[in-house]
MARTORLO-534651 format. One line per field, with one value per residue: x, y, z of N, C-alpha, C in turn; residue number from 1; residue in one letter. Coordinates in Angstrom, 2 decimals. Atoms other than C-alpha are relative to their C-alpha. Layout:
BEGIN
n.c1: X, ...
n.c2: Y, ...
n.c3: Z, ...
ca.c1: X, ...
ca.c2: Y, ...
ca.c3: Z, ...
c.c1: X, ...
c.c2: Y, ...
c.c3: Z, ...
resi: NUM, ...
resn: A, ...
END
This chain:
BEGIN
n.c1: -0.12, -0.84, -1.14, -0.89, -1.24, -0.12, -1.19, -1.25, -0.34, 1.09, 0.46, 0.23, -0.48, -0.20, 0.80, 1.30, 1.12, 1.34, 0.17, 0.73, -0.13, -1.14, 0.19, 0.00, 0.53, 1.47, 0.61, 0.61, 1.38, 0.19, 0.09, -1.35, -0.84, 0.43, -0.45, -1.40, -0.12, -0.86, 0.79, 1.44, 0.60, 1.05, -0.77, 0.75, -0.79, 0.09, 0.12, -1.24, -1.18, -1.27, -0.88, -1.41, -0.87, -1.38, -0.74, 0.28, 1.41, 1.00, 0.79, 1.31, 0.42, 1.30, -0.23, 1.10, -0.21, 0.85, -0.33, -0.32, 0.79, -0.95, -1.31, -1.00, -0.45, -1.23, -1.24, 0.12, -0.04, 0.99, -0.66, 0.95, -0.13, -0.91, -1.38, -0.37, -1.22, -1.16, -0.28, -0.49, 1.11, -0.22, 1.01, 1.24, 0.76, 0.51, 1.20, 1.04, 0.43, 0.74, 1.29, 0.79, 0.38, 0.86, -0.76, -0.86, -1.11, -0.25, -0.07, -1.34, -0.86, -0.53, -0.99, -1.06, -0.95, -0.63, -0.82
n.c2: -1.15, -1.03, -0.45, -0.96, -0.21, -1.28, -0.75, 0.51, -0.77, -0.15, 1.13, 1.24, -0.30, 1.05, 1.19, 0.03, -0.37, -0.11, -1.45, -0.68, -1.44, -0.46, 0.12, -1.34, -0.09, -0.05, 1.10, -0.25, 0.47, 1.03, -0.63, -0.48, 1.17, 0.58, -0.86, 0.27, 1.44, 0.29, 0.55, -0.16, 1.18, -0.26, 0.10, 0.28, -0.20, 1.15, -0.35, 0.08, -0.66, 0.69, -0.81, 0.37, -0.98, -0.16, -0.47, -1.40, -0.37, 1.06, -0.16, 0.67, 0.00, 0.52, 0.72, 0.10, 1.02, -0.14, 0.79, -0.92, 0.15, 0.26, 0.38, -1.02, -0.77, -0.67, 0.26, 1.19, 1.31, 0.92, 1.19, 1.00, 0.12, 1.09, -0.39, -1.20, 0.30, -0.22, -1.43, -0.58, -0.69, -0.31, 0.60, -0.78, 0.37, 1.35, -0.18, -0.56, 1.07, 0.99, -0.61, -0.04, 1.37, 0.52, 0.89, -0.72, -0.70, 0.26, 1.40, 0.55, -0.21, -1.36, -0.27, 0.99, -0.11, -1.33, -0.28
n.c3: -0.86, 0.60, -0.80, 0.65, -0.74, -0.69, 0.42, -0.57, -1.19, -0.95, -0.80, 0.76, 1.34, 0.97, -0.27, 0.64, -0.84, 0.56, 0.22, -1.07, -0.06, -0.79, -1.44, -0.57, -1.35, -0.02, 0.76, 1.30, 0.03, 1.02, 1.32, 0.31, 0.28, 1.27, 1.10, 0.30, 0.24, 1.15, 1.11, -0.10, -0.63, -0.98, -1.24, -1.23, -1.21, -0.91, -1.42, -0.77, 0.55, -0.19, -0.86, 0.11, -0.64, 0.40, -1.18, -0.32, 0.08, 0.10, 1.20, 0.06, 1.39, 0.39, 1.25, 0.95, 1.02, 1.16, 1.18, 1.09, 1.23, 1.08, -0.50, 0.29, -1.15, 0.38, -0.74, -0.84, 0.63, -0.54, -0.53, -0.55, -1.45, -0.34, 0.31, -0.77, -0.75, 0.84, 0.01, -1.25, -0.66, -1.42, -0.87, 0.01, 1.20, -0.24, -0.82, 0.88, 0.91, -0.80, -0.33, 1.22, 0.34, -1.05, -0.87, -0.97, 0.65, 1.41, 0.40, -0.03, 1.17, 0.06, -1.03, -0.05, 1.11, 0.10, -1.19
ca.c1: 32.48, 33.95, 37.42, 39.78, 43.33, 43.84, 46.30, 49.94, 50.42, 48.34, 46.49, 46.44, 48.41, 48.33, 45.99, 42.69, 39.39, 35.69, 34.88, 33.71, 33.23, 36.02, 36.49, 35.60, 34.50, 30.85, 28.57, 27.49, 23.74, 22.33, 21.54, 25.01, 26.68, 24.62, 25.67, 29.31, 28.62, 31.09, 28.37, 24.69, 22.72, 19.71, 21.61, 20.41, 21.76, 22.55, 21.53, 24.30, 27.70, 31.21, 33.57, 37.34, 40.06, 43.34, 46.12, 45.03, 41.27, 38.12, 36.13, 32.43, 31.32, 27.76, 27.68, 25.49, 25.06, 23.64, 23.55, 25.23, 23.19, 26.29, 29.87, 31.60, 33.63, 36.44, 38.90, 37.97, 37.98, 35.19, 36.33, 34.36, 33.71, 35.63, 38.75, 38.78, 41.57, 43.91, 43.89, 45.69, 42.71, 43.24, 41.32, 38.83, 37.86, 37.54, 35.04, 33.12, 33.01, 31.92, 29.15, 28.01, 27.94, 26.00, 28.77, 30.48, 33.41, 34.94, 34.48, 37.52, 38.70, 39.13, 41.04, 43.08, 44.69, 45.59, 47.42
ca.c2: -94.96, -91.68, -90.84, -87.97, -87.12, -84.40, -81.61, -82.58, -79.81, -79.55, -81.94, -85.54, -84.33, -86.60, -89.14, -90.19, -88.89, -89.06, -85.67, -83.22, -79.58, -77.55, -78.25, -75.09, -73.92, -73.38, -76.13, -76.25, -76.32, -79.06, -76.76, -75.21, -78.64, -79.94, -76.95, -78.04, -81.74, -83.37, -85.01, -84.64, -87.00, -87.25, -86.57, -87.83, -86.67, -89.63, -89.62, -89.23, -87.66, -89.01, -87.78, -87.74, -86.06, -84.80, -83.64, -79.99, -80.09, -82.20, -82.78, -83.59, -84.60, -84.99, -87.49, -87.34, -90.23, -90.37, -92.42, -90.60, -90.01, -90.06, -91.25, -88.02, -86.40, -83.87, -84.61, -88.01, -91.70, -94.26, -97.20, -100.42, -100.87, -104.15, -102.32, -99.43, -101.16, -100.56, -96.80, -94.72, -93.79, -91.93, -93.25, -90.35, -91.33, -94.98, -93.82, -91.79, -94.75, -97.17, -94.77, -94.36, -98.12, -98.61, -100.48, -99.26, -99.76, -99.97, -103.27, -105.52, -105.19, -101.41, -101.35, -104.55, -103.83, -100.18, -100.47
ca.c3: 96.55, 95.38, 96.72, 95.99, 97.01, 99.60, 98.78, 99.42, 101.97, 105.11, 107.38, 106.04, 103.01, 99.98, 101.55, 100.04, 101.39, 100.84, 99.24, 101.85, 102.57, 104.11, 107.81, 109.72, 113.15, 112.21, 110.94, 107.31, 106.82, 104.58, 101.64, 101.77, 101.87, 98.94, 96.83, 97.09, 96.37, 93.95, 91.79, 91.09, 93.34, 95.60, 98.85, 102.23, 105.59, 107.84, 111.49, 114.04, 113.45, 113.08, 115.80, 115.48, 117.51, 116.14, 118.47, 118.27, 117.58, 117.66, 114.48, 114.17, 110.69, 109.44, 106.58, 103.49, 101.08, 97.62, 94.45, 91.58, 88.45, 86.25, 86.58, 85.62, 88.37, 88.01, 90.79, 92.13, 91.40, 91.81, 93.96, 94.54, 98.27, 98.29, 97.01, 99.51, 101.45, 98.52, 99.20, 101.84, 103.98, 107.26, 110.25, 110.16, 106.60, 107.63, 110.25, 107.65, 105.24, 107.97, 109.01, 105.41, 104.91, 108.13, 109.94, 113.10, 113.60, 110.14, 108.29, 108.51, 104.87, 105.24, 108.51, 108.19, 104.81, 105.44, 108.76
c.c1: 0.95, 1.09, 0.75, 1.23, 0.00, 1.24, 1.25, 0.37, -1.23, -0.35, -0.35, 0.43, 0.26, -0.80, -1.34, -1.09, -1.31, -0.20, -0.86, 0.12, 1.26, -0.32, 0.13, -0.65, -1.50, -0.56, -0.55, -1.47, -0.15, -0.02, 1.38, 0.92, -0.35, 0.51, 1.47, 0.25, 0.82, -0.73, -1.47, -0.59, -1.18, 0.64, -0.91, 0.95, -0.21, -0.20, 1.36, 1.13, 1.21, 0.88, 1.43, 0.83, 1.40, 0.74, -0.40, -1.46, -0.88, -0.88, -1.30, -0.49, -1.40, 0.17, -1.27, 0.35, -0.95, 0.47, 0.20, -0.84, 0.90, 1.37, 1.07, 0.31, 1.37, 1.25, -0.08, 0.08, -1.05, 0.72, -1.06, 0.27, 1.02, 1.46, 0.45, 1.30, 1.28, 0.44, 0.45, -1.10, 0.35, -1.15, -1.30, -0.84, -0.54, -1.28, -1.16, -0.56, -0.82, -1.38, -0.91, -0.48, -0.87, 0.69, 0.88, 0.53, 0.20, 0.04, 1.44, 0.84, 0.59, 1.13, 1.18, 1.06, 0.70, 0.81, 1.46
c.c2: 0.99, 0.41, 1.05, 0.17, 1.39, 0.72, -0.52, 0.72, 0.11, -1.31, -1.18, 0.15, -1.23, -1.27, 0.10, 0.37, -0.17, 1.50, 0.62, 1.50, 0.32, -0.19, 1.40, -0.03, 0.03, -1.09, 0.48, -0.40, -0.93, 0.58, 0.45, -1.17, -0.62, 0.84, -0.23, -1.49, -0.26, -0.54, 0.29, -1.29, 0.44, -0.27, -0.18, 0.15, -1.19, 0.47, -0.18, 0.72, -0.90, 0.95, -0.52, 1.10, -0.06, 0.54, 1.41, 0.43, -1.25, 0.31, -0.78, 0.13, -0.57, -0.58, -0.02, -1.08, 0.25, -0.92, 0.97, -0.30, -0.24, -0.28, 1.04, 0.78, 0.59, -0.44, -1.22, -1.27, -0.88, -1.29, -0.97, -0.17, -1.07, 0.34, 1.25, -0.21, 0.20, 1.47, 0.48, 0.86, 0.29, -0.54, 0.80, -0.35, -1.43, 0.06, 0.52, -1.09, -1.04, 0.53, 0.00, -1.39, -0.66, -0.99, 0.82, -1.01, -0.44, -1.50, -0.47, 0.26, 1.41, 0.18, -0.96, 0.22, 1.35, 0.34, -0.01
c.c3: -0.67, 0.99, -0.80, 0.88, 0.63, -0.52, 0.73, 1.29, 0.89, 0.69, -0.91, -1.46, -0.85, 0.21, -0.72, 1.01, -0.75, -0.21, 1.10, -0.17, 0.79, 1.48, 0.60, 1.37, 0.10, -0.91, -1.33, 0.11, -1.21, -1.42, -0.46, -0.36, -1.35, -1.18, -0.34, -0.24, -1.27, -1.23, 0.25, 0.56, 0.85, 1.37, 1.20, 1.18, 0.93, 1.43, 0.68, -0.73, 0.22, 0.80, -0.13, 0.65, -0.60, 1.22, 0.42, -0.20, -0.13, -1.21, 0.13, -1.44, -0.14, -1.39, -0.84, -1.01, -1.15, -1.11, -1.16, -1.23, -1.21, 0.61, -0.19, 1.27, -0.32, 0.72, 0.90, -0.82, 0.68, 0.40, 0.50, 1.50, 0.38, -0.29, 0.76, 0.76, -0.79, -0.02, 1.38, 0.62, 1.46, 0.84, 0.03, -1.22, 0.11, 0.84, -0.84, -0.91, 0.76, 0.34, -1.23, -0.41, 1.06, 0.92, 0.92, 0.99, -1.44, -0.30, -0.10, -1.25, -0.08, 0.99, -0.05, -1.09, -0.07, 1.22, -0.34
resi: 1, 2, 3, 4, 5, 6, 7, 8, 9, 10, 11, 12, 13, 14, 15, 16, 17, 18, 19, 20, 21, 22, 23, 24, 25, 26, 27, 28, 29, 30, 31, 32, 33, 34, 35, 36, 37, 38, 39, 40, 41, 42, 43, 44, 45, 46, 47, 48, 49, 50, 51, 52, 53, 54, 55, 56, 57, 58, 59, 60, 61, 62, 63, 64, 65, 66, 67, 68, 69, 70, 71, 72, 73, 74, 75, 76, 77, 78, 79, 80, 81, 82, 83, 84, 85, 86, 87, 88, 89, 90, 91, 92, 93, 94, 95, 96, 97, 98, 99, 100, 101, 102, 103, 104, 105, 106, 107, 108, 109, 110, 111, 112, 113, 114, 115
resn: X, X, X, X, X, X, X, X, X, X, X, X, X, X, X, X, X, X, X, X, X, X, X, X, X, X, X, X, X, X, X, X, X, X, X, X, X, X, X, X, X, X, X, X, X, X, X, X, X, X, X, X, X, X, X, X, X, X, X, X, X, X, X, X, X, X, X, X, X, X, X, X, X, X, X, X, X, X, X, X, X, X, X, X, X, X, X, X, X, X, X, X, X, X, X, X, X, X, X, X, X, X, X, X, X, X, X, X, X, X, X, X, X, X, X
END
């Protein structure tokens, strides 16, 4: 799974995340989201959305998955699924990963080792 570090300043600063588009008030359409993808892949939009509430706003994320055609990525790191628990993942990203892996709630290795 591809992870990258969020900027030090701002929401969830310095924590790891699954690469995503900027969080904004209006939804990204599928074509627009694919154009900002971190790697070349055959992207597939998953059914359902991931919902998460912060103290001052509610977030709804649509998740896309894909198999990368090459391993080159500028600002991220490839992490084997079984080693995701070794990274500082905020709960919203645990939800995204669980959704992408087809498990809800998050599989035990992700949530148990990062508490």
